[in-house]
C-alpha positions as CSV (number, residue, x, y, z in Angstrom):
1,M,-23.7,23.7,-12.8
2,R,-26.3,21.9,-10.9
3,F,-28.2,18.4,-11.4
4,D,-30.8,17.9,-9.0
5,L,-30.8,14.1,-7.9
6,G,-34.2,14.0,-5.6
7,N,-34.6,13.7,-1.8
8,G,-32.5,16.9,-0.9
9,Y,-29.4,15.9,-2.8
10,C,-27.9,17.6,-6.0
11,I,-24.5,17.5,-7.9
12,R,-23.0,21.3,-8.3
13,S,-20.1,23.3,-8.7
14,F,-17.4,23.5,-5.9
15,L,-17.7,26.6,-3.7
16,Y,-14.7,28.1,-1.4
17,G,-17.1,27.7,1.5
18,D,-16.8,24.1,1.2
19,A,-13.9,23.1,2.7
20,A,-15.0,22.6,6.3
21,S,-17.5,20.3,5.2
22,L,-15.5,18.2,2.8
23,A,-12.8,17.6,5.5
24,R,-15.4,16.9,8.3
25,H,-16.9,14.1,5.7
26,G,-13.9,13.1,3.9
27,N,-11.6,12.7,7.0
28,N,-12.3,8.8,7.5
29,W,-10.0,6.0,6.7
30,E,-13.0,3.8,5.3
31,I,-13.2,6.5,2.4
32,A,-9.5,7.0,2.1
33,K,-8.4,3.4,1.9
34,N,-10.2,3.3,-1.5
35,L,-9.1,6.4,-3.0
36,R,-5.6,7.2,-4.2
37,D,-2.8,8.6,-2.0
38,S,-3.5,12.1,-3.4
39,F,-6.3,11.9,-1.1
40,P,-4.6,12.3,2.0
41,H,-5.6,10.6,5.5
42,P,-6.2,12.7,7.7
43,Y,-8.2,14.9,5.4
44,T,-7.7,18.4,6.7
45,V,-9.7,21.9,5.6
46,E,-6.1,23.1,4.4
47,H,-6.1,20.0,2.0
48,A,-9.9,20.5,1.0
49,R,-8.9,24.3,0.7
50,V,-6.0,23.7,-1.7
51,W,-8.2,20.8,-3.7
52,I,-11.1,23.3,-4.3
53,Q,-8.7,26.1,-5.6
54,H,-7.1,23.7,-8.1
55,I,-10.7,22.6,-9.3
56,K,-11.8,26.3,-9.7
57,E,-8.9,26.9,-11.7
58,H,-8.4,24.0,-13.7
59,E,-11.4,21.5,-13.7
60,A,-14.5,23.3,-13.0
61,D,-16.5,21.8,-16.1
62,T,-15.8,18.1,-14.6
63,R,-15.5,18.0,-11.0
64,F,-18.4,18.4,-8.6
65,V,-19.5,18.2,-4.9
66,I,-22.1,16.1,-4.1
67,D,-24.5,18.3,-2.1
68,F,-27.3,17.2,0.6
69,E,-29.5,19.9,1.7
70,G,-26.9,22.7,1.4
71,E,-23.7,20.9,2.6
72,A,-20.9,19.2,0.7
73,I,-20.6,15.2,1.5
74,G,-18.6,14.2,-1.5
75,E,-17.3,14.5,-4.8
76,I,-17.6,13.1,-8.1
77,G,-15.7,14.2,-11.5
78,F,-14.0,12.9,-14.1
79,V,-10.4,13.2,-15.9
80,S,-10.4,13.5,-19.9
81,Q,-7.4,11.6,-21.3
82,L,-4.9,12.9,-23.8
83,D,-3.7,12.1,-27.2
84,V,-5.3,8.9,-28.9
85,H,-7.1,8.6,-25.7
86,R,-9.0,12.0,-25.9
87,H,-12.4,10.9,-26.2
88,V,-12.1,8.6,-22.9
89,A,-12.3,9.9,-19.4
90,E,-11.6,8.2,-16.0
91,I,-14.3,8.9,-13.4
92,G,-14.0,8.7,-9.6
93,Y,-16.1,9.7,-6.7
94,W,-16.4,9.5,-2.6
95,V,-19.4,10.4,-0.8
96,S,-19.5,10.6,3.3
97,Q,-20.1,7.4,5.0
98,V,-23.3,8.3,6.7
99,H,-24.9,8.5,3.0
100,W,-23.6,5.1,2.1
101,G,-26.6,2.7,0.8
102,K,-29.0,5.3,0.0
103,G,-28.7,5.0,-3.8
104,I,-27.2,8.3,-4.2
105,M,-23.6,7.4,-5.7
106,T,-25.7,5.4,-8.1
107,K,-27.9,8.4,-9.6
108,A,-24.9,10.8,-9.3
109,L,-22.8,8.3,-11.2
110,S,-25.5,7.9,-13.9
111,R,-26.1,11.9,-14.1
112,V,-22.3,12.6,-14.5
113,C,-21.7,9.9,-17.0
114,Q,-24.5,11.5,-19.2
115,Y,-22.9,14.9,-18.8
116,A,-19.5,13.6,-20.0
117,M,-21.1,11.7,-23.1
118,D,-23.6,14.2,-24.1
119,D,-21.8,17.6,-23.2
120,Q,-18.0,16.9,-23.2
121,G,-17.9,14.4,-26.1
122,V,-16.7,11.5,-23.9
123,V,-17.2,8.0,-25.9
124,R,-15.9,5.7,-23.3
125,I,-15.7,6.3,-19.1
126,Y,-13.4,4.1,-17.0
127,A,-13.0,3.6,-13.5
128,D,-10.5,1.6,-11.4
129,V,-11.7,0.0,-7.9
130,V,-9.4,-1.8,-5.5
131,D,-10.7,-5.5,-5.0
132,H,-11.9,-5.0,-1.6
133,N,-14.2,-2.2,-2.4
134,Q,-17.1,-4.1,-3.4
135,G,-19.8,-1.4,-2.8
136,S,-18.2,0.9,-5.5
137,A,-17.9,-2.3,-8.0
138,R,-21.7,-2.7,-7.3
139,I,-22.7,0.9,-8.2
140,L,-20.6,0.8,-11.3
141,E,-22.5,-2.2,-12.6
142,K,-26.0,-1.0,-11.6
143,V,-25.1,2.4,-14.1
144,G,-23.9,-0.2,-16.6
145,F,-20.3,-0.5,-16.3
146,Q,-18.8,-3.8,-17.1
147,R,-15.9,-5.4,-15.6
148,E,-13.4,-5.4,-18.2
149,A,-10.1,-6.3,-16.5
150,V,-8.5,-7.6,-13.0
151,F,-4.8,-6.1,-12.7
152,R,-3.2,-8.5,-10.1
153,K,-1.8,-6.8,-7.3
154,H,-1.7,-3.5,-8.9
155,I,-2.4,-1.0,-6.2
156,Y,-0.4,-0.3,-3.3
157,K,-2.3,1.0,-0.2
158,G,-1.6,1.3,3.3
159,E,1.3,-1.3,3.2
160,E,-0.3,-4.0,1.3
161,F,-0.7,-4.8,-2.3
162,Y,-4.3,-5.3,-4.0
163,D,-6.0,-6.1,-7.2
164,Q,-7.2,-3.5,-9.1
165,L,-10.8,-4.0,-11.0
166,V,-11.1,-1.8,-14.2
167,F,-14.8,-1.1,-15.3
168,G,-15.7,0.3,-18.4
169,L,-18.9,2.3,-19.9
170,L,-19.3,2.9,-23.5
171,R,-21.7,5.7,-25.0
172,P,-24.9,3.7,-26.0
173,D,-24.5,4.1,-29.5
174,L,-21.0,2.7,-29.5
175,N,-21.9,-0.4,-27.1
176,T,-22.5,-3.0,-30.2
177,D,-20.8,-6.3,-30.2
178,C,-18.8,-7.0,-33.3
C-alpha cells in the first residue's frame, strides 16, 4: 500500500527496517504527551520493532507509516470497531516534530480517511484529542471533522487530568442534517 502526498512525502506499509527511524522520530515527549500510554516514553527501537511486528501480523491494511524521502517519520492508522459499531473506526496519528506545521498531516489524514471510507466500508471516523493539543484539533477540522463532544477530565496523563475532545467525520453521502 502506498499513497503519494507530494513534496517527498507518502503513506506506505510498515517495513521491518523502519524501527530505528520510528524510534528516533517518536522518542519525544512533545509527541508522547498527546498519545495513549501504549505509546511509551522513552520510545526505543525495541518498542518500534514489537509494534511493527504487531502491525504486520494483525493490522497491515489499516495502519501506515508516514514517509519522507524514504525515512519513516510517523504513523497514521485506524481501528475498526466491533458489533453495532462495525462501520465506525477510530483514527490516530503522529509525525516527527521537525515536520510539524508543513501541512503533511492534513494531507495524510484526508487520504487515509478517504481510503477507510472508499475501500474499507467505514461510514464514520472519530478521533479523540487531549484538550491541549490544539494543532491536532485544527488538522481534524481542516479535513472536515466536527467537534462532537468534550469529556471533562476524561484523560489521565503525566499525573494530570485533561479534557478529551471528540471529533467525528461522516462519509459524505451520510453527512446530511435531519
